[in-house]
C-alpha positions in Angstrom: 88.4 67.8 85.5 91.4 65.2 84.5 94.0 65.3 87.0 96.7 65.4 84.0 95.2 68.5 82.7 96.0 70.1 85.9 99.6 69.0 85.8 99.4 65.8 87.6 102.1 63.3 87.3 104.7 60.7 88.7 106.3 63.1 91.0 102.9 64.0 92.5 101.2 60.6 92.3 103.9 58.7 93.9 103.9 61.1 97.0 100.1 60.7 97.1 100.0 56.9 96.8 102.8 56.8 99.7 100.5 58.1 102.2 98.1 55.3 101.8 95.1 57.0 102.5 91.9 55.8 100.5 89.7 58.0 102.2 91.7 61.0 100.6 91.8 62.4 97.2 94.7 64.5 95.3 93.7 68.0 94.2 95.4 71.3 93.3 94.9 74.7 94.9 94.0 77.1 92.2 93.1 80.4 94.4 92.4 82.2 97.5 89.2 83.2 98.4 89.1 85.1 101.8 89.4 82.6 104.4 89.2 79.6 102.1 90.9 77.9 99.2 89.7 76.9 95.9 90.8 73.5 94.7 90.3 71.4 91.4 90.5 67.8 90.9 88.5 66.7 93.7 85.4 66.7 91.9 83.5 68.0 88.9 84.7 71.4 89.4 86.2 73.7 91.8 85.8 73.1 95.6 86.1 75.2 98.7 88.6 73.9 101.2 90.8 74.7 104.4 93.9 73.1 105.8 93.0 70.5 109.0 93.7 72.1 112.4 96.4 69.8 112.7 98.1 71.4 109.5 97.5 74.9 110.9 99.4 73.7 114.1 102.2 72.0 112.6 103.1 73.6 109.5 104.7 77.3 109.1 103.2 80.0 107.0 105.3 79.1 104.2 104.7 75.4 104.5 100.9 75.7 104.5 98.9 75.2 100.9 99.7 77.8 98.1 98.3 78.5 95.0 100.0 75.8 92.6 100.4 73.2 95.6 99.1 69.7 95.3 97.0 68.4 98.2 95.7 65.3 99.5 92.1 66.0 100.9 88.8 64.5 102.1 86.1 66.1 99.9 83.0 67.3 101.3 79.7 65.1 100.7 78.4 67.7 98.6 79.8 70.3 96.0 78.9 73.1 98.6 80.8 71.3 101.5 83.9 72.5 102.8 86.4 70.1 101.8 89.5 69.5 104.5 93.1 69.5 103.5 95.2 66.9 105.2 98.7 67.0 103.9 100.5 69.3 101.4 102.4 67.0 98.7 105.9 67.8 98.3 106.9 70.8 95.9 109.0 70.7 93.0 109.6 74.1 93.2 108.4 77.4 95.3 108.9 80.9 94.4 109.2 83.0 97.6 109.1 86.5 98.6 110.0 88.4 101.4 106.9 89.8 102.8 106.8 93.8 103.6 107.3 94.9 107.3 109.9 94.6 109.9 109.7 90.6 110.3 110.3 90.0 106.6 108.6 86.6 107.0 108.6 84.6 103.6 105.5 84.0 101.4 104.7 81.9 98.7 104.3 83.3 95.2 103.6 80.1 93.5 104.4 76.3 93.9 105.2 73.9 91.5 105.8 76.1 88.3 107.8 74.6 85.8 108.4 78.0 84.0 108.1 81.7 84.9 107.4 84.2 82.4 109.2 87.4 83.9 106.9 90.3 82.0 108.2 93.6 81.6 107.0 96.5 79.4 108.5 97.5 76.4 107.4 101.3 76.3 108.6 102.4 79.7 109.1 99.6 82.4 112.3 97.5 81.5 115.0 97.7 84.0 117.8 95.2 84.3 118.4 95.6 88.0 114.8 94.7 88.9 115.0 91.6 86.2 118.2 90.2 88.0 116.5 90.4 91.3 113.2 88.3 89.5 115.7 85.7 87.9 117.7 85.1 91.2 114.7 84.4 92.9 113.4 82.0 90.2 116.8 80.2 90.1 116.2 79.8 93.7 112.8 78.2 93.4 114.3 75.6 90.9 112.2 76.7 88.1 113.2 77.9 84.7 112.6 81.5 83.5 111.8 83.4 80.2 111.9 86.9 80.0 109.0 88.4 77.9 109.0 92.1 76.7 105.1 92.8 76.3 103.8 95.7 74.3 106.1 95.3 71.7 103.4 96.8 69.5 104.1 100.1 71.0 107.9 100.5 69.8 109.9 100.6 66.8 112.1 98.1 65.8 115.0 100.2 66.9 113.5 101.0 70.2 112.8 97.5 70.8 116.3 96.4 70.3 117.5 99.2 72.5 115.3 98.2 75.3 115.9 94.2 74.7 119.8 94.6 75.0 120.4 95.3 78.7 117.8 92.8 79.4 119.5 90.2 77.2 122.7 90.7 79.3 121.2 90.7 82.6 119.3 87.3 81.5 122.6 85.7 80.9 121.5 83.3 78.0 117.9 82.9 79.2 115.4 83.2 76.5 114.4 86.8 75.8 111.2 87.2 73.7 109.1 90.0 72.5 105.5 90.0 72.2 102.5 91.9 72.0 99.4 90.8 74.0 97.2 93.2 71.8 98.2 91.5 68.5 99.4 88.2 69.4 102.7 89.1 67.7 105.7 87.1 69.0 103.6 84.5 71.1 104.9 81.7 69.2 108.3 81.9 70.7 106.5 80.8 74.2 104.9 77.4 72.7 107.8 75.3 74.1 106.6 76.3 77.5 103.0 76.0 77.1 101.9 72.4 76.6 100.0 69.5 78.6 101.7 68.9 82.1 103.5 72.0 82.2 103.1 75.1 84.4 103.8 78.3 83.9 103.4 81.4 85.6 103.4 85.1 84.9 105.3 87.8 87.2 106.2 91.1 86.9 105.1 94.4 88.0 101.8 96.0 88.0 100.8 97.8 84.3 103.1 95.7 82.2 100.2 93.7 80.5 100.3 90.4 82.4 96.4 90.3 82.4 96.3 91.1 78.7 98.6 88.6 77.8 96.8 85.8 80.3 93.7 86.6 78.4 95.4 86.4 74.8 96.8 83.0 76.0 93.3 81.9 77.3 91.5 83.2 74.2 89.1 84.6 76.3 88.6 87.8 78.1 88.8 86.3 81.5 91.1 88.4 83.5 90.0 92.1 84.2 92.4 94.9 82.5 92.8 98.1 83.2 93.0 101.1 81.0 96.7 102.7 80.5 97.2 106.2 82.2 98.1 109.6 80.6 101.7 108.5 80.8 101.1 105.5 78.7 101.4 103.0 82.0 99.1 100.2 82.8 97.5 100.3 86.1 97.0 97.4 88.6 94.3 94.8 87.8 94.8 91.5 89.0 94.5 91.1 92.8 94.8 87.5 93.7 96.6 84.6 92.4 95.0 82.3 90.2 95.6 79.0 88.5 93.5 78.5 85.2 93.9 75.4 82.6 95.1 76.5 79.1 92.6 75.3 76.3 94.2 73.7 73.1 93.9 75.1 69.7 94.5 78.8 68.8 97.2 80.8 68.2 99.3 78.5 70.6 99.4 74.6 70.8 97.6 75.2 74.1 97.5 72.5 77.3 99.1 72.9 80.5 98.5 75.3 83.3 98.9 79.0 83.7 99.2 80.9 87.2 98.9 84.6 87.2 100.0 86.6 89.8 99.4 90.4 91.1 101.8 93.0 90.0 104.7 93.2 92.7 106.3 96.6 93.2 109.4 94.8 94.5 110.3 91.1 95.0 112.2 90.7 98.2 114.5 87.7 98.4 113.7 85.7 101.8 116.2 83.2 101.2 119.2 82.2 99.0 120.7 78.6 98.4 122.5 79.1 95.1 119.9 81.4 93.1 122.1 84.5 93.5 125.1 82.6 92.5 123.4 81.2 89.6 122.2 84.6 88.4 125.4 86.3 88.8 127.9 83.7 87.7 130.0 86.3 85.7 130.7 88.0 88.6 131.5 85.0 91.1 133.6 83.4 88.0 135.6 86.7 88.0 136.0 86.9 91.8 137.8 83.7 91.7 140.8 85.2 90.5 140.7 87.9 93.5 144.0 87.9 95.7 142.1 87.2 98.9 139.6 84.6 99.1 137.6 86.4 101.5 137.7 89.4 99.1 134.8 91.6 99.7 135.4 93.8 96.1 135.2 97.1 98.3 138.7 98.3 97.5 140.8 95.3 98.7 144.3 95.3 96.7 144.1 92.5 94.3 140.6 92.4 93.6 139.5 90.9 90.4 136.3 92.2 90.2 137.5 96.0 90.7 139.7 95.4 87.7 137.0 94.1 85.5 134.7 96.9 85.9 137.7 99.2 85.4 138.2 97.3 82.1 134.5 97.3 81.1 134.5 93.6 81.4 131.7 94.0 83.9 129.0 96.4 84.5 129.4 98.5 87.8 125.6 98.6 88.0 125.4 94.8 87.8 128.2 94.3 90.5 126.1 96.6 92.7 123.1 94.7 92.1 125.0 91.7 93.3 126.1 93.0 96.4 122.7 94.5 97.3 120.9 91.0 96.8 123.9 89.6 99.1 123.0 92.1 101.6 119.5 91.4 101.4 119.5 87.9 101.8 121.9 88.1 104.6 119.5 90.5 106.5 116.7 88.0 106.0 118.6 85.3 107.3 119.2 87.1 110.6 115.9 87.8 110.7 115.0 84.3 110.6 117.6 83.4 113.0 117.3 84.7 116.6 120.9 83.9 117.3 122.1 85.9 114.1 119.8 88.5 114.8 121.1 89.2 118.4 124.9 89.1 117.4 124.4 91.7 114.7 122.3 93.6 117.3 125.3 93.4 119.7 127.9 94.3 117.2 125.9 97.6 116.0 125.6 98.4 119.6 129.2 98.0 120.2 129.8 100.2 117.2 127.6 103.1 118.3 128.9 103.0 121.7 132.5 103.3 120.2 131.2 106.1 117.9 129.7 107.9 121.1 133.0 107.3 122.9 134.9 109.0 120.1 132.8 112.2 120.1 133.3 112.8 123.4 137.3 112.4 122.9 137.1 114.8 119.6 134.0 116.9 119.4 134.9 117.7 115.7 133.2 114.2 115.0 130.0 115.3 116.0 129.7 117.9 113.6 
């Protein structure tokens, strides 16, 4: 397989050549298979690989190879031999999510993606608040985004317009396209993102038709598709992340690389270095007119955000979504930073102690 067909370009080739390791070859991680990874580019086809002991010891879980990563590895002597990954090349982009559980560690959804297709369903799954969460995480990743409303064939034109309007408001100028994986309608709008050297990835809830869309783009029934249920909802079908090369020809120009991902019930933000701000620029632009620089937009006098909500210039649900994501990121940062976590714990301990002391003085507070 040609490296260029996998998205190998100057950014990655320069990084690989700087290693000056003639014993290693570049390859791209295409899938996780149990304890091993599958990589492509190191030989004639896919090969099993695993990180070296040094990498496992030195790298954090987020830094270890993920689907979409480019790596430098020592291939096995035979196709069935296990290749050893010695370096993970620098990432251009990385979409992170907060893992479930109390520790809330970050996980890599996909690496080195140029454009994410955020897929939602036209018949019942469209949710502006969920979309804002996805777009904030994608902006944080450094990749572009296109909102894809799938199953357009299940709606009338008026119904589709009603679904698209709130999503377009949340997308803040990003492309919003309506398609049908079943009929192929609307796919021409994705042609700009599907081209040689470009990597796209599909993300979204289970049952929105991502697998059907992948099969349509591939021109082959490669991904399993689950039948819709009695409530006209799709079912969870994809069980692992997988990278595939898009063929040329057919309904779209073809070329490039596609990463399919399992449906996510919720995309928890793991960190933020500007992604939330980029997705909520309207809220932050309004906040600059607040009387107080540290205004929390929670009833302070002279709050421009509250005024904009009262005047109808800002959607109150969107402002609430902005605050929720800010709190979520702050909580994730506290969990990741032991000092911040300890301070938060002490602060809440002091609050609870004060509440108990007040209840002893005034029993009415305990009712």
